[in-house]
N, C-alpha and C positions, 0 to 999 in steps of 0.2 A: 484403445478404441479408435477407429478411424472416423473421419468426418461422416462418411456414408453410414457407418454403424450408428453413430449418434443420431443422425437425421432419421434413420429408420425407426429407432426405438422411441424417439420423441413423437413421430407421426403415429405410430401404432398406439402409443399411450393416449395421445389426443383423441384418436378415433374411438378407443375403448371408453373413454369418459363420455364422449358425445353419445355413443350408442347406449351406454348404461343409463343415460338420462333421456333416452328416446328423442333426442334432438336430431335434426336433419342437416346434412352438409349439402350445399348446392354444387360443390365441385371437390375434386381431390385437394386435400390440404397442401399448402406450400409454405415457404419461409415467411410470407407476409400475413398469414392468418393471425388475427389479433386474439390474444389470450386474456386480455383485460381491457376494460373500458366499455363505453356504450355500444360499440359495434361488435363486441365479442359475443361468441356463442356461450361463453362461460359466465357464470355468476361467481361470487367469491367462494362458495363451497366447491364448485367445480374446479376452480383454480387450485385450491388446497388439495383436493382429491388428485388432480393431475400431478402436482409436485410430489406428493407422497408416493403415488403409483410409479412415477418415473424413477424416483430414488430406489424403490424396491425392485423394479425391472432391471435397472443397471446392476444392482447387487446380485440379483438372481442370474442374469445372463452373462455378466462379465466379472463377477466376483470383486467388484469395486464398490467400496463404501464412500459415497459422497453425500454431502449435505447441501441442498440447493437453497433452501430458505433459511438464511442465517443473517447475522448483523452485516456481514460483508455484502451480501446480495441486496439487502434493504438500504444500504447506505450509498449505493451507486446512483449517479445522476440520472442515467437511463436504466429503467428496470430491466433486469435480465428476463423477466417474465412477460414482456410486452408482446412479443410475437414468437412463433415457432422458431424463426431464425435467430432471435436473440437468446432463446433458451439453448439452442444448439451451440451457439458461440460460447455461451457461459459454461456449458458442460465441457466443451473441448478445452477451455482454459483450465477448469478444475482438474480434468484428467491429466493434463500436461504437468500439473504441479505435484501429482502423486508420485 
């Protein structure tokens, strides 16, 4: 998977979760969109839905099985789920290890 493919699938999954919950985006998502915290469009259920959907989309489209939410992810100083950009970076790291 290339960086561009990762970004595309992350943004598509983000938009799907937002649309499924009938929330509105004020602009096109970018790397700085918050996925967690007070200023995020996501609540905790949305974040879990996003992570599970993202894992499934990657498996369906690229035949890659990766686990995003595990002990390794949770033990990092900066959460890989903070923004779209951090998720993309984390996925890229995991894909390189396969």
